[in-house]
C-alpha positions as a printed NumPy array, in Angstrom:
array([[ -0.108,  -4.325,   0.232],
       [  3.224,  -4.48 ,   2.013],
       [  4.415,  -2.721,   5.182],
       [  6.76 ,   0.117,   4.268],
       [  9.169,   1.788,   6.667],
       [  9.266,   5.452,   5.747],
       [ 11.391,   8.164,   7.297],
       [  8.725,  10.636,   8.402],
       [ 11.287,  13.402,   8.987],
       [ 12.662,  14.645,   5.671],
       [ 13.948,  18.126,   6.457],
       [ 14.516,  19.166,   2.84 ],
       [ 10.827,  18.657,   2.109],
       [  9.795,  20.355,   5.338],
       [ 11.678,  23.499,   4.256],
       [  9.668,  23.581,   1.027],
       [  6.492,  23.009,   3.003],
       [  7.278,  25.982,   5.245],
       [  8.071,  28.169,   2.226],
       [  4.641,  27.532,   0.703],
       [  2.691,  27.644,   3.974],
       [  1.348,  31.2  ,   3.66 ],
       [ -0.254,  30.555,   0.274],
       [ -1.602,  27.229,   1.508],
       [ -3.302,  28.661,   4.58 ],
       [ -4.607,  31.752,   2.775],
       [ -6.042,  29.921,  -0.22 ],
       [ -6.803,  26.589,   1.478],
       [ -5.362,  24.82 ,  -1.547],
       [ -2.007,  24.099,  -3.119],
       [ -0.898,  26.305,  -5.984],
       [ -0.007,  24.167,  -8.995],
       [  3.523,  25.572,  -9.115],
       [  4.058,  24.684,  -5.453],
       [  2.74 ,  21.17 ,  -5.885],
       [  4.92 ,  20.607,  -8.967],
       [  7.996,  21.573,  -6.963],
       [  7.031,  19.304,  -4.058],
       [  6.323,  16.408,  -6.411],
       [  9.67 ,  16.819,  -8.17 ],
       [ 11.494,  16.944,  -4.844],
       [ 10.041,  13.729,  -3.431],
       [  9.139,  11.493,  -6.386],
       [ 12.485,   9.689,  -6.619],
       [ 12.482,   8.93 ,  -2.909],
       [  8.94 ,   7.545,  -3.048],
       [  9.741,   5.414,  -6.105],
       [ 12.755,   3.968,  -4.302],
       [ 10.819,   3.444,  -1.097],
       [  8.091,   1.501,  -2.876],
       [ 10.4  ,  -0.132,  -5.424],
       [  8.248,   1.252,  -8.249],
       [  5.149,  -0.524,  -6.919],
       [  1.744,   0.879,  -6.019],
       [  1.315,   1.348,  -2.256],
       [ -2.136,  -0.238,  -2.397],
       [ -2.133,  -3.048,  -4.973],
       [  1.636,  -3.642,  -5.465],
       [  1.398,  -3.482,  -9.245],
       [  4.631,  -2.355, -10.892],
       [  4.366,   1.226, -12.124],
       [  6.095,   2.49 , -15.25 ],
       [  7.927,   5.774, -14.811],
       [  5.443,   7.649, -17.001],
       [  2.589,   6.483, -14.745],
       [  4.19 ,   7.381, -11.402],
       [  1.602,   9.24 ,  -9.364],
       [  1.678,  10.65 ,  -5.85 ],
       [ -1.441,   9.836,  -3.896],
       [ -2.561,  12.   ,  -0.995],
       [ -3.676,   9.493,   1.626],
       [ -5.873,  12.17 ,   3.183],
       [ -7.331,  14.157,   0.258],
       [ -5.943,  17.657,  -0.207],
       [ -9.262,  19.106,  -1.37 ],
       [-10.028,  22.655,  -0.285],
       [-12.902,  21.539,   1.941],
       [-10.946,  18.682,   3.495],
       [ -7.253,  18.271,   4.426],
       [ -5.875,  21.135,   2.32 ],
       [ -3.254,  21.73 ,   5.029],
       [ -1.754,  18.299,   4.253],
       [ -1.242,  19.126,   0.557],
       [  2.552,  19.416,   1.012],
       [  2.943,  17.   ,   3.92 ],
       [  5.532,  14.272,   3.22 ],
       [  3.854,  11.731,   5.497],
       [  0.634,  12.131,   3.489],
       [  2.25 ,  10.961,   0.226],
       [  2.003,   7.428,  -1.17 ],
       [  3.166,   6.108,  -4.532],
       [  0.085,   5.035,  -6.438],
       [ -0.842,   3.453,  -9.771],
       [ -3.393,   5.227, -12.013],
       [ -6.066,   2.579, -11.36 ],
       [ -5.92 ,   2.814,  -7.57 ],
       [ -5.899,   6.605,  -7.766],
       [ -8.83 ,   6.768, -10.172],
       [-11.543,   8.912,  -8.582],
       [-14.406,   6.749,  -9.885],
       [-12.981,   3.222,  -9.875],
       [-10.332,   3.538,  -7.148],
       [ -9.573,   5.516,  -3.999],
       [ -9.161,   8.895,  -5.641],
       [-10.184,  11.584,  -3.165],
       [-12.314,   9.234,  -1.047],
       [-11.527,   8.874,   2.645],
       [-13.542,   7.403,   5.507],
       [-13.007,   7.52 ,   9.254],
       [-14.623,   5.776,  12.196],
       [-14.729,   8.987,  14.24 ],
       [-15.601,  12.483,  13.026],
       [-13.038,  13.672,  10.439],
       [-10.982,  16.676,  11.53 ],
       [-10.634,  19.144,   8.662],
       [ -9.428,  21.908,  10.979],
       [ -5.823,  22.879,  10.303],
       [ -3.761,  22.555,  13.531],
       [ -2.209,  25.953,  14.154],
       [  0.322,  27.23 ,  16.653],
       [ -0.154,  30.449,  18.596],
       [  1.651,  32.419,  15.851],
       [ -0.767,  31.143,  13.191],
       [  1.748,  28.724,  11.632],
       [  1.006,  25.056,  11.03 ],
       [  1.791,  22.683,  13.865],
       [  3.837,  20.209,  11.846],
       [  3.931,  17.61 ,  14.585],
       [  0.143,  17.345,  14.343],
       [  0.387,  17.222,  10.541],
       [  2.294,  13.947,  10.703],
       [  0.001,  11.054,   9.905],
       [  1.212,   9.126,  12.944],
       [  0.225,  11.978,  15.304],
       [ -2.491,  11.476,  17.905],
       [ -4.273,  14.466,  16.367],
       [ -4.895,  12.542,  13.119],
       [ -4.976,   8.971,  14.404],
       [ -7.853,   9.987,  16.705],
       [-10.071,  10.017,  13.617],
       [ -9.481,   6.255,  13.321],
       [ -8.989,   6.137,   9.535],
       [-10.77 ,   3.274,   7.773],
       [ -8.288,   3.006,   4.914],
       [ -5.07 ,   1.094,   5.457],
       [ -1.836,   3.037,   5.168],
       [  1.16 ,   0.723,   4.553],
       [  3.461,   3.267,   6.187],
       [  1.529,   3.041,   9.46 ],
       [ -0.44 ,  -0.23 ,   9.347],
       [  0.869,  -3.729,   8.734],
       [ -1.429,  -5.064,   5.986],
       [ -0.693,  -8.657,   7.045],
       [ -2.588,  -7.961,  10.266],
       [ -5.692,  -6.928,   8.336],
       [ -5.83 ,  -8.84 ,   5.053],
       [ -5.868, -12.485,   3.958],
       [ -5.861, -14.108,   0.537],
       [ -8.508, -16.439,  -0.814],
       [ -6.357, -18.821,  -2.882],
       [ -9.438, -20.186,  -4.629],
       [-10.13 , -16.967,  -6.536],
       [ -7.308, -14.517,  -5.786],
       [ -9.511, -12.186,  -3.755],
       [ -8.26 , -10.189,  -0.776],
       [-10.491, -10.638,   2.271],
       [-10.768,  -8.836,   5.593],
       [ -9.055, -10.787,   8.361],
       [-11.559, -11.546,  11.14 ],
       [-14.088,  -9.395,   9.262],
       [-12.08 ,  -6.285,  10.195],
       [-13.904,  -3.058,   9.274],
       [-10.761,  -1.175,   8.245],
       [ -9.754,  -3.977,   5.9  ],
       [-13.245,  -4.249,   4.41 ],
       [-13.412,  -0.498,   3.838],
       [ -9.983,  -0.444,   2.187],
       [-10.85 ,  -3.302,  -0.156],
       [-14.103,  -1.592,  -1.142],
       [-12.868,   1.981,  -1.575],
       [ -9.571,   1.191,  -3.32 ],
       [-11.279,  -1.572,  -5.327],
       [ -8.555,  -4.081,  -4.51 ],
       [-10.535,  -6.973,  -5.981],
       [-10.905,  -5.568,  -9.463],
       [-10.536,  -8.198, -12.167],
       [ -6.985,  -7.473, -13.297],
       [ -5.777,  -7.789,  -9.693],
       [ -7.528, -10.945,  -8.509],
       [ -6.708, -12.693, -11.798],
       [ -2.985, -11.908, -11.375],
       [ -3.006, -13.105,  -7.777],
       [ -4.792, -16.297,  -8.789],
       [ -2.268, -16.865, -11.561],
       [  0.564, -16.784,  -9.005],
       [ -1.191, -19.452,  -6.918],
       [ -1.906, -21.658,  -9.931],
       [  1.675, -21.342, -11.179],
       [  2.929, -22.467,  -7.764],
       [  0.671, -25.541,  -7.867],
       [  2.016, -26.411, -11.311],
       [  5.579, -25.79 , -10.173],
       [  5.098, -28.131,  -7.194],
       [  3.571, -30.887,  -9.338],
       [  6.38 , -30.584, -11.882],
       [  9.017, -30.727,  -9.132],
       [  7.3  , -33.784,  -7.645],
       [  7.436, -35.586, -10.993],
       [ 11.141, -34.77 , -11.358],
       [ 11.91 , -36.223,  -7.928],
       [  9.82 , -39.33 ,  -8.678],
       [ 11.73 , -39.822, -11.914],
       [ 14.984, -39.443,  -9.992],
       [ 13.672, -42.059,  -7.519],
       [ 14.384, -39.829,  -4.546],
       [ 12.81 , -40.766,  -1.187],
       [  9.579, -39.   ,  -0.154],
       [  9.33 , -36.991,  -3.395],
       [  6.182, -35.079,  -2.397],
       [  7.597, -33.596,   0.797],
       [ 10.852, -32.887,  -0.98 ],
       [  8.984, -31.051,  -3.737],
       [  7.029, -29.023,  -1.178],
       [ 10.195, -28.029,   0.686],
       [ 11.946, -27.073,  -2.56 ],
       [  9.115, -24.906,  -3.84 ],
       [  8.519, -23.351,  -0.426],
       [ 12.113, -22.091,  -0.386],
       [ 11.471, -20.403,  -3.72 ],
       [  8.245, -18.872,  -2.392],
       [  9.998, -17.599,   0.741],
       [ 12.679, -15.931,  -1.348],
       [ 10.029, -14.137,  -3.397],
       [  8.093, -13.177,  -0.26 ],
       [ 11.118, -11.613,   1.411],
       [ 12.153,  -9.504,  -1.572],
       [ 10.712,  -5.958,  -1.438],
       [ 10.833,  -5.707,  -5.248],
       [  8.484,  -8.666,  -5.819],
       [  5.228,  -7.675,  -7.463],
       [  2.224,  -8.72 ,  -5.344],
       [  4.531,  -9.743,  -2.512],
       [  1.512, -10.025,  -0.194],
       [  0.447, -13.115,  -2.161],
       [  3.904, -14.654,  -1.885],
       [  4.05 , -13.987,   1.859],
       [  0.628, -15.53 ,   2.354],
       [  1.693, -18.593,   0.356],
       [  4.898, -18.898,   2.369],
       [  2.939, -18.922,   5.623],
       [  0.087, -21.185,   4.48 ],
       [  1.568, -23.297,   1.683],
       [  1.011, -26.768,   3.175],
       [ -2.57 , -25.963,   4.211],
       [ -3.422, -24.636,   0.762],
       [ -1.963, -27.726,  -0.905],
       [ -3.909, -30.001,   1.41 ],
       [ -7.2  , -28.307,   0.555],
       [ -6.468, -28.629,  -3.152]])
């Protein structure tokens, strides 16, 4: 996961939200036609914001697989009033959105979940309380990381031995996210591990080149050279699994020492 800076105030989408509000509040669910219009209006912006990567696992998503994930589920008995809420949308891959093997409609909170729609005196939605960064919703203390609100680097660490994501300091929110979204499924940890192994091979190859060139202190020179490459990858928002690259950039020497 990677921290994403999203503009939570997109007026064009808010106008659509207001237009569909009556049906939403009366039926406690989004009409398919309404949701299709909302999805069409915001998909391109989400794809650009996430650089065609899943908000949870950072796997590249092909255009045909682009899916909008409702961070808080829009089910009729849950957060139906957030069905059209821009701040509740994440770009998600099919695997992370899978209802059985991924997050799907699952959502856990530390405090009692608040399924009550926040209404103004005139019966309209209070859109300030619908924002996911509002005190109204944050008071629930969600136990699933949201890259638009949380900085994943403060919650997650990488185990370079097997490619698993682990909870930093045994953090409950991190542990819950890993479990519910299934962030350590085989295709993910194997890809993360492959990045680490490729970097080891790259470092060894660079070391041999410098030895052959008879350059002074070839090992440290190889480490510095490869670390620059890692840092470049880590800083690029388009890099797939950039969390792994950032972790390597910050812990490269320690990981090499242990191996």
